[in-house]
C-alpha positions as CSV (number, residue, x, y, z in Angstrom):
1,M,41.6,-4.1,56.9
2,N,44.3,-1.5,56.1
3,I,41.7,0.3,54.0
4,L,39.3,0.4,56.9
5,K,42.0,1.9,59.2
6,K,42.5,4.7,56.7
7,L,38.8,5.5,56.5
8,K,37.5,8.4,58.6
9,F,35.1,7.4,61.4
10,V,32.1,8.9,59.7
11,R,32.9,7.0,56.5
12,K,32.9,3.7,58.5
13,I,29.5,4.5,59.8
14,Q,28.3,5.5,56.3
15,L,29.8,2.3,54.9
16,G,27.9,0.1,57.4
17,F,24.6,1.8,56.6
18,L,25.4,1.7,52.9
19,L,25.9,-2.1,53.1
20,L,22.6,-2.6,54.9
21,G,20.8,-0.3,52.4
22,A,22.4,-2.1,49.4
23,I,21.3,-5.5,50.8
24,S,17.8,-4.2,51.5
25,T,17.6,-2.8,48.0
26,F,18.9,-6.1,46.5
27,I,16.2,-8.0,48.4
28,A,13.5,-5.6,47.3
29,V,14.6,-5.5,43.6
30,S,15.0,-9.3,43.4
31,D,11.6,-9.9,45.1
32,Y,10.0,-7.4,42.8
33,F,11.5,-9.1,39.7
34,Q,10.5,-12.6,40.9
35,M,7.0,-11.4,41.8
36,N,6.7,-10.0,38.2
37,R,7.9,-13.4,36.9
38,M,5.3,-15.2,38.9
39,S,2.6,-12.8,37.9
40,D,3.5,-13.3,34.2
41,S,3.5,-17.0,34.7
42,K,0.0,-16.8,36.2
43,S,-1.2,-14.7,33.4
44,A,0.3,-17.0,30.8
45,L,-1.3,-20.0,32.6
46,Y,-4.7,-18.3,32.3
47,N,-4.2,-17.1,28.7
48,Q,-2.5,-20.2,27.4
49,Y,-4.3,-22.9,29.3
50,I,-7.4,-22.0,31.4
51,E,-9.1,-19.8,28.8
52,P,-8.5,-21.9,25.7
53,K,-9.2,-25.1,27.7
54,D,-12.6,-23.6,28.6
55,H,-13.2,-22.7,25.0
56,V,-12.3,-26.2,23.9
57,D,-14.6,-27.8,26.5
58,N,-17.4,-25.6,25.4
59,L,-16.7,-26.4,21.8
60,Y,-16.9,-30.1,22.5
61,L,-20.2,-29.7,24.5
62,E,-21.8,-27.5,21.9
63,F,-20.9,-30.0,19.2
64,Q,-22.4,-32.9,21.2
65,K,-25.6,-30.8,21.5
66,T,-25.5,-30.3,17.7
67,Q,-25.2,-34.0,17.1
68,F,-28.2,-34.6,19.4
69,V,-30.3,-32.1,17.4
70,M,-29.3,-33.8,14.2
71,L,-30.4,-37.1,15.7
72,K,-33.8,-35.6,16.5
73,F,-34.2,-34.5,12.8
74,S,-33.9,-38.2,11.9
75,I,-36.7,-39.4,14.2
76,E,-40.2,-39.0,13.0
77,E,-41.6,-38.5,16.5
78,F,-39.7,-35.1,16.7
79,S,-41.2,-33.9,13.4
80,S,-43.5,-31.4,15.2
81,D,-40.4,-29.8,16.7
82,F,-38.8,-29.2,13.3
83,K,-38.8,-25.3,13.5
84,K,-37.7,-25.5,17.1
85,N,-34.8,-27.8,16.2
86,I,-33.8,-25.5,13.3
87,A,-33.7,-22.5,15.7
88,E,-31.7,-24.5,18.2
89,Y,-29.2,-25.7,15.5
90,N,-28.7,-22.2,14.2
91,S,-28.0,-21.0,17.8
92,L,-25.5,-23.8,18.4
93,K,-23.9,-23.2,15.0
94,K,-23.2,-19.5,15.9
95,K,-21.8,-20.5,19.3
96,I,-19.4,-23.1,17.7
97,D,-18.4,-20.6,15.0
98,S,-17.7,-18.0,17.7
99,L,-15.6,-20.4,19.8
100,L,-13.6,-21.5,16.8
101,D,-12.9,-17.9,15.8
102,S,-11.8,-17.1,19.4
103,L,-9.4,-20.0,19.4
104,D,-8.1,-19.1,15.9
105,A,-7.6,-15.5,17.0
106,H,-5.0,-16.5,19.6
107,S,-1.7,-17.7,18.5
108,Y,-1.1,-20.3,21.2
109,N,1.4,-22.3,19.2
110,E,1.8,-23.9,15.8
111,I,0.4,-27.3,16.8
112,I,-2.8,-25.9,18.4
113,S,-3.3,-23.4,15.5
114,E,-3.0,-26.3,13.0
115,K,-5.6,-28.4,15.0
116,V,-8.0,-25.4,15.2
117,N,-7.8,-24.8,11.5
118,K,-8.4,-28.5,10.9
119,I,-11.5,-28.5,13.2
120,K,-12.8,-25.4,11.3
121,S,-12.4,-27.2,8.0
122,I,-14.2,-30.3,9.4
123,W,-16.9,-28.2,11.0
124,G,-17.4,-26.3,7.8
125,N,-17.9,-29.6,5.9
126,Y,-20.3,-30.8,8.7
127,K,-22.4,-27.6,8.4
128,N,-22.5,-27.4,4.6
129,V,-22.8,-31.1,3.8
130,V,-23.8,-33.4,6.6
131,A,-26.1,-31.1,8.6
132,D,-27.8,-29.6,5.5
133,A,-28.4,-33.1,4.1
134,I,-30.0,-34.3,7.4
135,I,-32.2,-31.2,7.6
136,S,-33.2,-31.6,3.9
137,A,-34.1,-35.2,4.5
138,A,-36.1,-34.3,7.5
139,A,-37.9,-31.5,5.6
140,T,-39.0,-34.0,3.0
141,Q,-39.9,-36.5,5.8
142,T,-37.4,-39.1,4.6
143,Y,-36.3,-39.9,8.1
144,D,-34.6,-43.2,7.2
145,M,-32.2,-41.2,4.9
146,A,-31.7,-38.6,7.7
147,A,-30.9,-41.4,10.2
148,V,-28.4,-43.0,7.8
149,I,-26.6,-39.7,7.3
150,A,-26.6,-38.9,11.0
151,T,-25.2,-42.3,12.0
152,T,-22.6,-42.6,9.2
153,S,-21.2,-39.3,7.9
154,G,-22.3,-37.4,11.0
155,K,-20.6,-39.9,13.3
156,E,-17.5,-40.0,11.1
157,V,-17.2,-36.2,11.1
158,G,-17.9,-36.1,14.8
159,T,-15.1,-38.6,15.5
160,E,-12.7,-36.4,13.6
161,I,-13.7,-33.3,15.6
162,V,-13.4,-35.1,18.9
163,Q,-10.0,-36.5,18.0
164,N,-8.6,-33.1,17.2
165,V,-10.2,-31.6,20.3
166,E,-8.5,-34.2,22.4
167,E,-5.2,-33.5,20.8
168,I,-5.6,-29.8,21.5
169,V,-6.4,-30.6,25.1
170,Q,-3.2,-32.7,25.3
171,E,-1.1,-29.9,23.9
172,L,-2.7,-27.4,26.3
173,E,-2.0,-29.6,29.3
174,Y,1.7,-30.0,28.1
175,N,1.9,-26.2,27.9
176,S,0.3,-26.0,31.4
177,E,3.0,-28.2,32.8
178,K,5.7,-26.0,31.4
179,L,4.1,-22.9,32.7
180,N,3.7,-24.5,36.2
181,S,7.4,-25.5,36.1
182,E,8.4,-21.9,35.2
183,F,6.2,-20.6,38.1
184,Q,7.8,-23.0,40.5
185,I,11.3,-22.0,39.4
186,A,10.4,-18.3,39.9
187,E,9.0,-19.1,43.3
188,E,12.1,-21.1,44.3
189,E,14.4,-18.3,43.1
190,A,12.5,-15.7,45.0
191,T,12.8,-17.8,48.2
192,F,16.5,-18.2,47.5
193,Y,17.3,-14.6,46.9
194,L,15.2,-13.6,49.9
195,T,17.1,-16.1,52.1
196,V,20.5,-14.9,50.8
197,G,19.5,-11.3,51.4
198,M,18.3,-12.0,55.0
199,I,21.5,-14.0,55.8
200,S,23.7,-11.2,54.3
201,G,21.8,-8.5,56.2
202,T,22.1,-10.5,59.4
203,L,25.8,-10.9,58.9
204,V,26.3,-7.2,58.2
205,L,24.3,-6.4,61.3
206,L,26.3,-8.8,63.5
207,F,29.5,-7.4,62.0
208,S,28.3,-3.9,62.9
209,I,27.3,-4.9,66.5
210,F,30.2,-7.2,67.5
211,L,33.1,-5.9,65.4
212,L,32.5,-2.3,64.2
213,A,30.9,-1.0,67.4
214,P,33.7,-2.3,69.7
215,K,36.4,-1.0,67.3
216,I,34.7,2.4,67.6
217,G,34.4,2.2,71.3
218,Q,37.9,0.9,72.1
219,P,39.9,4.0,71.1
220,I,37.5,6.2,73.0
221,K,38.0,4.1,76.2
222,H,41.8,4.1,75.6
223,L,41.8,7.9,75.2
224,V,39.7,8.5,78.3
225,T,42.2,6.3,80.3
226,L,45.2,8.3,78.9
227,L,43.5,11.6,79.9
228,K,42.9,10.3,83.4
229,E,46.6,9.3,83.7
230,F,47.6,12.7,82.3
231,S,45.5,14.4,84.9
232,L,47.4,12.5,87.6
233,G,50.7,13.5,86.1
234,N,51.5,10.1,84.7
235,Y,52.9,10.4,81.1
236,N,54.6,7.0,80.9
237,N,51.8,5.1,79.1
238,E,52.6,4.0,75.6
239,I,50.4,5.6,72.9
240,E,50.0,3.8,69.6
241,C,48.3,5.4,66.5
242,K,46.9,2.4,64.7
243,S,44.3,4.1,62.5
244,E,44.2,7.3,60.3
245,D,40.6,8.3,61.2
246,E,39.5,10.9,63.7
247,F,40.5,8.7,66.7
248,G,43.9,8.2,65.2
249,E,44.3,11.9,64.9
250,L,43.3,12.3,68.6
251,M,45.8,9.6,69.7
252,S,48.5,11.4,67.6
253,M,47.7,14.7,69.3
254,A,47.7,13.0,72.7
255,K,51.1,11.5,72.0
256,K,52.5,14.9,71.0
257,F,51.1,16.4,74.2
258,Q,52.7,13.5,76.1
259,E,56.1,14.1,74.5
260,A,55.8,17.8,75.2
261,Q,55.0,17.3,78.9
262,I,57.8,14.8,79.3
263,E,60.3,17.3,77.7
264,K,59.1,20.0,80.2
265,I,59.5,17.6,83.1
266,I,63.1,16.7,82.0
267,A,63.9,20.3,81.4
268,A,62.7,21.3,84.8
């Protein structure tokens, strides 16, 4: 409080506005920072869960379609659709290759990268061995052989792919939970800092209204009262200089004037 007494009146006003400005800046900066954190969490959630999860789901769907096409190669009734089935298989093969390349291009984490590489290896074996064997059997019209391959090696490879796909989904969901947790923390911190800033700003405002303003108005009223008494010839009121600001200087000048007038009265 002694420091406040020594401050000039204009400095006290500036200090009040400075505190309000500092609090407003703190709220704005903290909210901007937290909004960026939440935006980053949303982007990470899309890039590290939603997008790869969509690729994995499509991968699983396209592989199921491929298995169905392979099954048609092993059924004699679909022999007339051989060329159509070849074209469909080639289209599915390109889609699966593209999805695997897309997943492999993003470094999600070590576990997912390992699973993606494993699926690529299994898929490569399926294309080059199982699928080619089924198509060759169908081309030579040995449908029993094609059926055996589709229901044994094809099913075995399919089970391995599905298992690895499910493990990738589990890892993605685990990452999603972590990202959601980070987003919630950022949201809670933003609310906390906003609340603290609002409370601090309110306290400074109340301080300015109920403490600073009366302290500014009180010496003015006191000085007006003294001047009225002086005008009536009453110089007996006690004058105290409690501050060193402009009002303190005025009170000091009023006291000197009072003392000078009293000396003149005594001398007369």
